[in-house]
Structure formats: C-alpha cells, structure tokens
N, C-alpha and C positions, 0 to 999 in steps of 0.2 A: 504493499499500500504505499502510495506517495504521501509524503508529509503534509501536502496541502489538501488531501482528502480526510485527514484526522478531524479537524473541526467539523466539518459537515457530518461525518459519521457520529461523532460526539453529540452534536446537536439533535441527530435522529434518534439516539439512544435516549436522551433526555426527554425528548417529546414522547417517546414511546412510554417510558416509565410514567410520565405525568398523566398520558391516557389512560393506562392501566390503573394508576390510583384512583382517577376520577370516575372510572367506570364501577369501582367499589362502592357499596353503601357507606355512608360517612362514619359508621361506627365501627367499620373495619380497615378503614383508610390508614390510620396512624399506626396500627400494628403492621400493616403491610410496608408503610415507609420505613419503620424501624427494621423489618427484616431485609428490605432494599439496601438500606445503608450498611448493615453487617455484611451482606454478600458482596457489596462494592469493596468494603474493607478487606474481606477475605481474599478477593480474586486479585486486588492490587498487592497484598501483602505477599502474595505468591510469587511476585515479581522482585527484583533487586532493588528494594526500597527500604528505608527504616520503618520502624512501627510508626513513628510520629509523621512520616509522609503518607503512609497508608491511612491514618486516622485524618489528616488534612484532605487528601483526596476524597475520602468517603464523606467527610462533611461538607466539601464544596460540591459534590454531586448531589447530596441531600438538600442543600440550600438551593442549587439551581432547580430541582425537580420541584421543591415546595414553591418557589417563586413563580414558575411556570404553571403550577396547578392553580395558584391565586390569580394570575392573570386570566388563565382560561375559564376558570369559575366565574369570574367578575365580567367576563365579556360574552359568557354564554357558550364558549366552545365546549364541545363533548357534553352538550346538554347540562353544563355546570351552573350557568347563570341565566339571567332574563333578558340580556341585551339582544 
C-alpha cells in the first residue's frame, strides 16, 4: 500500500466504526465503543510500538470515532438525528 493511501483507508475505517456504533441501540453503544478501543489497542500493541504509543493510538481512534458519531447523530446521518 502506498503511503498516500493510508489516510483514506484510515478515514474509511473510522467511518465504518462510527456507522457500526450508530446502528446499535444507544444502551449497547458505550460497551461496543469500549470493546472497539480495546481491540485497537491490542492490534497496535502487536506492532513494534511501546505500550504508551499503543494507548495513545487507541485513545485517538476512540476520540475520532466518537467525534464522527456525534457529527453524524446531530446531522441525521445513519438515521442518528433529525436534520
């Protein structure tokens, strides 16, 4: 994969995660997000990074997914809002 393809693939992955979370009932969403963050941490931990870097990566992915969920829910995307 060319390095210029990475941002597009990452954005696609974040979008997919947000759509998956939004498709869940609200009472299940937080648990799924916590499991998703843990999965991100575990996957990146298997790479040649420090534990702190793995936590930073997982935290950032979680933050990006949550921000996109908020935007989508407030704009009506994925049937999340009323716009």
